[in-house]
C-alpha angles and dihedrals in degrees: 000000000000123000114195118210101250095171124034117200130186102197123219106201120196124233089255093070108101103163140027119258114272105200116157102166145012133218120229094024094209148008139217131254116279095016141117111216134184111231124198115216117219101224131010128322089190098211142222107068100022119131137168134246115199132186089221106063096196093072117096121210126199117192115189123219093253139031135034100271133084140180128248124195116204113196120220091249096052116125112258118232143058117335133170134237134192130192119214144163136170091288100053147300142254126243117258120291126196122247122181123214104207132198132264090290113118114257120219138176118239113254120217137250095050103129098120140041092256090052098038116143103255114224125206090213140309112351147155105245116205107205147159131216086217104182142020109286095020119152124184125205130189126191123210132175113237136174131224111269096031123113115230116209121194118179129173126212109194122106106014100067103356095052097224104164093239134112097206128206122202132197131185113210128202120235089268091056098252119134113260097175141357132194135178118170112022105137103015107309093334120103132226130185128184112183135171112241109238100185139021115257147075112322124191136220114202125189133184134153154210128213113284085222104050119236136174095279118111099193137078110288132219144162145156091283097048090103126154147175112223120193113202114179148143089201134084116323122168126212101183144337128244109248102020091194122059135190135200088265098043108037103151129091138191117226122229120198143082132321092005107154140156114004090003089069092061131073111283124207115240102223099166140011130198107205102314100328134105123194142169124209094237096048117082095220142040123231131212112262124159137178126248133188095210134061122297122214118202112210114233127179130286090051102145141119091286096046108022125174117244124245135166139182112309094027127118118202120208116202150140130236088224105189142011113294090012118149126191116207132197127187125216136172125233139176122229109281093014114140126215132174122214123192135175131216115196115105088041087058094050100261124132099234114123094198129206122189125211128182116204129183129231090279093053094252117144111251098178140340136192141181127184119018090221141331110319091358103111098182109092130226117201124193112201133191117187114236092198142359114282150076121311133186127221115203128199124196141146115276091228095039093250124142145157140153087283095061095096124165147170119225116199123199111197140169113231107257134183111256142156130228120201121197140178125196098233140024095216127065132180133187135168120249110266093026136091133242130205119214113193115213121192118214120210114190116200129196094006094307103187106173124120109245123210110209120199144158124249127200100037117147126227109289095033116087140174120185116225113256126204127226103205124208092247136031132035094317091059090079105028142008137180125229115210116212115199111200120199097149129056111248143160120186151099122299136177127217114210141178125213128194140168089021096279114043122091126196122190119225112233135197127205122254089203097184091056097039093236142094136240135203090197109104131180127210126194122191103193111219122238108263092238094054132067115255118246 
């Protein structure tokens, strides 16, 4: 995932700043459009001198002189979805933390006690509830008035993209307190329930949790970091977009979800994307949408072994395994010895499909088949080599023969190509003024990639330098190099580390955000000023 620096800050830390900020969490972890919200930082902001970098430049942050809370103002025209923030001063910076810009739904904070029906937190209507299963055994209940014929959607955002260490369980209760529906793992460990309302009255949403990493306990778990965002609505909520990949020629999508009426039932132009997400201010969720340079095929039934859709190298197919035992089939041509790679994105996008890929020949015989790409990675990757000239079919289905309109996927057909991947171990670096810093960069060469790669640093101010280093095609530097940063001027700000080869191609160095199971190309460098000199 790529995070573009939307706001560049050169921090001016005061002499009173003696330590870098140490913020490990936020509560709430998001805010709605057109609001100003107070956010509590888990850890120490270490004012004065602390400021905020954000990947969405329309957000405004106000950090007071004292305390470990701050205010964030989200304008009405901000882009909904997941963004990233970083806290920094002249002594150092935090790693990136997620922050969600919601929709126009009101956002509230859960009010304790709310562990029983009689004490349920009463809602005035659809909301995003920011809550915390704060102690072992904690259970949170919310009460909402609903009418027969409506569809109630309740969706939790906790572990899957916000990395709260909770495996949450959700129940929807009827007005008499009986359980109407229960869900555990929908998108990752986070639950979602969409249920038709069968009678007028007060309905309840109950959440509780277990540790995301199982332990020996046998009771509901909780803790200060068991935070969540819980959307409860009878209004528009999107599950996915068709297609979920757009091009410069086809840049509109049709939403699929619940309570989508009027204009939301028609194709919608995709004017802007943040990362791989698309959101609308009146829809209480974002959906994965990405851009592609090549053609996009939209699966349409029938799409089976008798009437497959056609794909070729460079094409991405967007489809849905629409019912139990459904199988979508695509035909492609290949010459003997030709290699093609097929990969699926579904679970990684938050959909429930546990895909399995099968290649069959013109006679229907299985050539090869694969399931999970690796342990706990449920989206498969299939590497295919044609044994003879001819047409082949690649089939996608659910491993357990499940299926519904929610089982969306992307199927990529790609020719193996030489490439290089550049990686650093961390996204935050610090060095004292007058000293040097080494930044190791690993170089992974795929498919016999044999170009020399020049690796350099962008965004350095005057007085801070890093000579370009070359990763040659052979020798020790082919797999790893070290950048040396020489720091003569105090500085705190964003940088990028890039590799260039063949005179025209640029590759961004990334670092893992291990807790959030993603990567970033947004780095931060702090040059800590000498104590006898003012900080710049």
